[in-house]
ZAMARGU-4260 file (C-alpha; in steps of 0.2 Angstrom, whole numbers, plus 5000, padded with zeros to 4 digits):
<rodrens>
0) 5413/5493/5322 | 5396/5491/5315 | 5386/5506/5308 | 5371/5512/5317 | 5357/5519/5305
5) 5348/5534/5312 | 5334/5536/5299 | 5320/5523/5293 | 5314/5524/5275 | 5296/5517/5278
10) 5286/5508/5291 | 5273/5496/5285 | 5263/5487/5298 | 5275/5476/5308 | 5289/5480/5296
15) 5302/5493/5294 | 5311/5497/5278 | 5329/5504/5277 | 5338/5510/5262 | 5357/5513/5258
20) 5362/5497/5267 | 5377/5487/5261 | 5381/5475/5275 | 5365/5466/5279 | 5362/5447/5278
25) 5345/5438/5276 | 5339/5432/5294 | 5351/5443/5303 | 5346/5450/5319 | 5344/5469/5321
30) 5344/5480/5337 | 5331/5494/5336 | 5333/5509/5349 | 5317/5520/5350 | 5319/5537/5357
35) 5337/5533/5363 | 5331/5522/5377 | 5319/5507/5372 | 5327/5493/5363 | 5318/5480/5352
40) 5324/5466/5341 | 5320/5463/5323 | 5325/5451/5309 | 5330/5454/5291 | 5317/5446/5280
45) 5320/5453/5263 | 5334/5461/5253 | 5332/5471/5238 | 5348/5479/5232 | 5352/5492/5245
50) 5335/5491/5253 | 5332/5480/5268 | 5315/5475/5276 | 5315/5470/5294 | 5301/5462/5304
55) 5301/5469/5322 | 5297/5456/5335 | 5290/5468/5348 | 5279/5477/5335 | 5281/5495/5327
60) 5270/5504/5339 | 5278/5520/5344 | 5291/5520/5330 | 5292/5534/5317 | 5304/5536/5303
65) 5315/5548/5313 | 5314/5543/5331 | 5323/5525/5329 | 5340/5520/5326 | 5345/5502/5319
70) 5361/5492/5321 | 5364/5476/5312 | 5371/5463/5324 | 5379/5451/5311 | 5370/5435/5318
75) 5353/5427/5319 | 5342/5427/5334 | 5348/5415/5347 | 5342/5410/5364 | 5352/5405/5379
80) 5348/5387/5384 | 5352/5375/5399 | 5342/5363/5409 | 5337/5378/5420 | 5323/5382/5407
85) 5313/5368/5415 | 5298/5375/5424 | 5300/5392/5416 | 5289/5403/5405 | 5296/5413/5391
90) 5288/5425/5377 | 5290/5421/5359 | 5308/5427/5357 | 5314/5418/5372 | 5313/5432/5386
95) 5307/5426/5403 | 5289/5432/5407 | 5287/5423/5424 | 5296/5435/5434 | 5312/5426/5434
100) 5329/5431/5428 | 5335/5427/5410 | 5344/5411/5408 | 5363/5413/5409 | 5372/5400/5398
105) 5386/5399/5386 | 5374/5389/5374 | 5366/5402/5364 | 5357/5393/5350 | 5350/5399/5333
110) 5331/5397/5333 | 5331/5394/5315 | 5336/5376/5316 | 5336/5364/5301 | 5324/5350/5298
115) 5331/5333/5302 | 5341/5325/5288 | 5331/5309/5283 | 5347/5299/5282 | 5350/5303/5300
120) 5333/5299/5306 | 5329/5283/5316 | 5312/5275/5313 | 5300/5279/5327 | 5295/5265/5339
125) 5288/5264/5357 | 5271/5271/5360 | 5267/5286/5371 | 5253/5283/5384 | 5242/5299/5385
130) 5230/5291/5397 | 5216/5295/5384 | 5208/5279/5378 | 5203/5285/5360 | 5221/5290/5357
135) 5230/5276/5365 | 5220/5262/5357 | 5215/5269/5341 | 5227/5282/5335 | 5242/5278/5346
140) 5256/5291/5347 | 5273/5284/5344 | 5289/5292/5351 | 5297/5303/5338 | 5281/5305/5328
145) 5272/5321/5322 | 5254/5319/5325 | 5243/5335/5324 | 5226/5338/5332 | 5213/5345/5320
150) 5200/5355/5330 | 5188/5369/5327 | 5183/5386/5336 | 5175/5383/5352 | 5180/5364/5354
155) 5190/5358/5369 | 5207/5357/5361 | 5215/5367/5375 | 5208/5356/5388 | 5214/5341/5378
160) 5231/5348/5376 | 5233/5351/5394 | 5227/5334/5399 | 5240/5326/5387 | 5254/5336/5395
165) 5248/5331/5412 | 5246/5313/5409 | 5259/5308/5395 | 5271/5294/5399 | 5285/5286/5389
170) 5291/5269/5393 | 5308/5270/5401 | 5307/5289/5404 | 5307/5296/5421 | 5305/5313/5428
175) 5323/5316/5426 | 5323/5313/5407 | 5306/5317/5401 | 5301/5335/5397 | 5286/5344/5389
180) 5289/5360/5378 | 5272/5370/5377 | 5271/5383/5363 | 5256/5394/5362 | 5253/5407/5348
185) 5239/5420/5349 | 5231/5414/5365 | 5220/5424/5376 | 5226/5429/5393 | 5214/5417/5402
190) 5219/5403/5391 | 5238/5406/5395 | 5233/5407/5414 | 5223/5391/5412 | 5238/5381/5405
195) 5249/5387/5418 | 5237/5384/5433 | 5233/5366/5425 | 5251/5361/5425 | 5254/5369/5442
200) 5240/5360/5450 | 5245/5343/5442 | 5262/5345/5449 | 5271/5344/5432 | 5276/5362/5430
205) 5294/5358/5435 | 5297/5348/5419 | 5287/5359/5407 | 5294/5374/5397 | 5282/5386/5391
210) 5284/5399/5376 | 5268/5410/5376 | 5263/5423/5363 | 5247/5431/5369 | 5233/5438/5358
215) 5238/5456/5361 | 5257/5452/5359 | 5265/5458/5342 | 5259/5446/5328 | 5277/5445/5322
220) 5282/5436/5338 | 5270/5422/5333 | 5283/5417/5319 | 5297/5415/5332 | 5287/5406/5346
225) 5287/5388/5338 | 5305/5390/5333 | 5310/5395/5351 | 5300/5380/5357 | 5308/5368/5345
230) 5325/5374/5348 | 5323/5371/5366 | 5317/5354/5362 | 5332/5350/5351 | 5343/5355/5365
235) 5335/5345/5378 | 5333/5330/5367 | 5350/5329/5358 | 5361/5338/5370 | 5354/5332/5387
240) 5347/5315/5380 | 5329/5318/5386 | 5313/5312/5379 | 5303/5328/5374 | 5285/5330/5370
245) 5281/5347/5360 | 5264/5354/5360 | 5261/5369/5348 | 5244/5378/5348 | 5237/5386/5338
250) 5246/5383/5321 | 5232/5392/5312 | 5236/5408/5322 | 5254/5405/5316 | 5249/5403/5298
255) 5238/5419/5299 | 5253/5429/5306 | 5263/5422/5291 | 5250/5428/5279 | 5249/5445/5287
260) 5268/5447/5285 | 5268/5441/5267 | 5254/5453/5263 | 5265/5468/5271 | 5279/5462/5260
265) 5268/5463/5245 | 5271/5445/5240 | 5259/5437/5227 | 5246/5427/5238 | 5241/5409/5235
270) 5226/5399/5242 | 5215/5409/5253 | 5228/5423/5253 | 5242/5412/5261 | 5259/5414/5254
275) 5264/5401/5241 | 5278/5395/5253 | 5266/5390/5267 | 5270/5371/5264 | 5289/5373/5265
280) 5287/5385/5280 | 5277/5373/5290 | 5288/5358/5285 | 5303/5367/5292 | 5294/5367/5309
285) 5287/5349/5308 | 5302/5341/5302 | 5312/5346/5316 | 5304/5332/5327 | 5310/5314/5327
290) 5324/5303/5332 | 5342/5304/5327 | 5354/5289/5325 | 5366/5289/5339 | 5356/5300/5350
295) 5346/5293/5365 | 5334/5308/5366 | 5318/5310/5355 | 5306/5324/5350 | 5288/5320/5348
300) 5277/5334/5341 | 5258/5337/5343 | 5253/5353/5334 | 5236/5359/5337 | 5226/5369/5324
305) 5208/5376/5322 | 5200/5372/5306 | 5191/5388/5299 | 5173/5383/5297 | 5178/5365/5302
310) 5185/5364/5284 | 5198/5350/5284 | 5202/5355/5266 | 5208/5372/5272 | 5226/5375/5267
315) 5233/5374/5285 | 5225/5357/5290 | 5227/5351/5272 | 5246/5355/5271 | 5249/5349/5289
320) 5241/5332/5284 | 5254/5330/5270 | 5269/5334/5281 | 5264/5324/5297 | 5260/5306/5301
325) 5241/5306/5303 | 5229/5317/5313 | 5217/5317/5328 | 5201/5325/5322 | 5189/5333/5335
330) 5170/5332/5332 | 5158/5346/5334 | 5143/5334/5335 | 5151/5324/5349 | 5155/5341/5358
335) 5137/5347/5356 | 5132/5330/5365 | 5143/5335/5380 | 5156/5322/5377 | 5174/5325/5381
340) 5186/5322/5373 | 5176/5324/5357 | 5187/5314/5346 | 5180/5309/5329 | 5189/5292/5327
345) 5184/5288/5309 | 5194/5302/5300 | 5208/5300/5313 | 5223/5289/5311 | 5241/5287/5316
350) 5251/5281/5302 | 5265/5274/5313 | 5255/5265/5326 | 5257/5248/5318 | 5276/5248/5322
355) 5274/5254/5340 | 5260/5243/5347 | 5258/5224/5350 | 5266/5211/5361 | 5283/5220/5364
360) 5275/5238/5367 | 5257/5237/5372 | 5248/5220/5371 | 5247/5207/5357 | 5228/5210/5353
365) 5230/5229/5351 | 5231/5230/5332 | 5216/5218/5330 | 5205/5226/5343 | 5209/5243/5334
370) 5204/5237/5317 | 5188/5229/5323 | 5182/5244/5333 | 5185/5255/5317 | 5176/5243/5306
375) 5161/5241/5318 | 5159/5259/5322 | 5159/5263/5303 | 5144/5251/5302 | 5136/5260/5316
380) 5136/5276/5306 | 5127/5267/5291 | 5114/5259/5303 | 5111/5277/5311 | 5107/5283/5293
385) 5096/5269/5290 | 5087/5271/5307 | 5083/5289/5302 | 5074/5283/5286 | 5064/5267/5293
390) 5064/5271/5311 | 5074/5262/5325 | 5060/5250/5329 | 5061/5242/5312 | 5079/5238/5313
395) 5085/5220/5315 | 5091/5214/5332 | 5109/5214/5326 | 5107/5232/5320 | 5100/5237/5337
400) 5116/5229/5345 | 5127/5239/5334 | 5118/5255/5339 | 5120/5250/5358 | 5139/5247/5354
405) 5140/5264/5346 | 5132/5272/5361 | 5143/5264/5373 | 5159/5267/5363 | 5155/5286/5362
410) 5149/5288/5380 | 5161/5276/5390 | 5176/5273/5379 | 5179/5290/5369 | 5171/5301/5382
415) 5181/5298/5398 | 5182/5315/5405 | 5198/5319/5414 | 5201/5300/5419 | 5218/5294/5417
420) 5218/5276/5410 | 5233/5265/5407 | 5234/5255/5391 | 5228/5239/5399 | 5213/5247/5406
425) 5209/5255/5389 | 5211/5238/5380 | 5200/5229/5392 | 5187/5242/5391 | 5187/5241/5372
430) 5184/5222/5373 | 5170/5224/5386 | 5161/5236/5374 | 5165/5226/5358 | 5158/5210/5367
435) 5141/5219/5365 | 5141/5212/5347 | 5139/5194/5342 | 5155/5184/5338 | 5148/5182/5320
440) 5150/5201/5317 | 5168/5202/5323 | 5176/5199/5305 | 5192/5207/5309 | 5198/5196/5323
445) 5206/5179/5324 | 5197/5165/5332 | 5211/5163/5345 | 5210/5181/5349 | 5191/5181/5352
450) 5193/5165/5362 | 5205/5174/5374 | 5198/5191/5376 | 5179/5191/5371 | 5167/5192/5386
455) 5154/5179/5382 | 5144/5182/5398 | 5144/5201/5397 | 5129/5209/5406
</rodrens>
């Protein structure tokens, strides 16, 4: 029979400290009873001789050193999983918050899963259609990929995330074998309601699983929210053979929670006060996405993070960029012009898109079209800089055509609002806008591709 410890040594923010403990293990779940009635869960996060530090998922509010008892459960935090989780909403430790009952299942799975062994990985192929032209054509998401969205405070990343969840389609996937796991950390109540109502009104809520940690929920719970979401994704993908899209927002809130806990543990800080193990901690999350040899199911991950002061060199986006396979960057300038989605295409890329587009997956002209749009739009930026110096009237006729191309690309191709476009509509629109430019300026395209798709009589 396990011991029950009746007195705490110390309380430090979200942590409690016990001494004289001889049978605890790192990562072990503990049950905390407050005033002999309320029960909370915690996790052992540090062992120092006979001293144990426990993080309390529900927070330490109302706990004193002598009104709580602690029992070590001898196992890590595990959540019950079955296909009944589809359409349900849970908190950051896997308890239902939608008014429904707890999932009853013999499958109770440890949320601290392991990154996928590189030897067991299958190379990602097959694109995911989001219905958003800038993403589908220029930074295509590949099934099994990790592609983050880099945003900023006040930008429309929540709206973009909801739109992707509502519109995402995978070739060969049906309603029965496609699911979306949505994990939100530190979101406001109105944001949480926005996501739920968006999915409900779009009729997709029945294949969406939501793990929500609100801004006024305990900060410690933010550390377990993405782990619960990814554990559910692994179960659906590798046990139920489903194709799963995981959207996590906001990873900056997660990192700040990690920094706060690290500070409470009195660890030596690294860049901007974040713990030195931030990179390895993020990688244990991101690397759980992918495809496994011998398994039909897949996990595609889209983490969303807000860059403090729009600084892409900040530790969170910087380290995320190292671990993942590209990024989608949102632009404050486009957002201020009222364009949605405000995707800045030049710093955005998908490192795996070359293997998931082309004749077998999208269309044979896709790669060439993408390359030409990037090249031409980069030239637009140079010409805009020149126009600010000499004036637009003194530009050459060709330069003026580039400015027209840039305007239409931003206002018709990138800024599409809530329209849902399939990949063929997107590629055709790209050619329509590219046909503003004279053929002599299309230096990234083959002659036969131009002959087949270029619109010579564009009006």
